[in-house]
N, C-alpha and C positions, 0 to 999 in steps of 0.2 A: 801852512805852509803861508811863506808869505811871498808876499810878487816880487822880491831877486829872486829865489832861490825859483820860480818858474819859471823866471826870465831867462833860467839858465839852463832849466832844464826844459825851454823851447829850444833853447841856442842850440845846446848839445844835440837834443833828436835832428833841428834842419840840419844840422851839421855834419851826424849820422847817416840822413838821407841822402842827403847833396855827394859824402861820399861815397855810397854804396846806389845810387840811383839804376848805374847802370848793370849791378846786378842784380837790383828787383825786377828792375825790368825784363833784363832777361828772365828772371825766373819766373815771372807772372805771364810773360810772351809763353814758356814754354808746358805749362797749366793748359795757357789757352789751346796748344796744340797738339797737346796729350789726351785733351779731353774732345777737340772735335776728331779725332783718331778716333778715339773710346765710341764718340755715338756715332758714325760713320758706315766704322767695324760694326755693330748693331744692324743698323741702318741694311748694311747688304747682308750680311749671316741673318736680319731674320725677312730680305727677299728674297735670296735664296733658297731659304727653307718655304716659304710659299711659289719658285716654280718646281723644286724636284718635290713635293709633296703633290701622290698620287690622289687623284680626284675619281671616284667612281660613278659613272653615267651607266641611268637606268636607262631602259629602253620607257618612251610613256604610255597609257593606256588609253582606254577610249575616251574617259571621264576626265585626262591630269592635259588634255590639249588646250594650249596658251597662245589663244593670236600676240 
């Protein structure tokens, strides 16, 4: 590949990026928003499971008491 061809390809890529910058930015923001939403949903779901998970409490016997 010669330097002129490389220069043209770089200019074409630069022009493409400039023309599509807002669309690219919007899509990246959507990916971040979707990822944040998924992480938050998973965190809330895990927390809800911890809250609703029944815990069996057993009475302490004489030797089991800890201060």
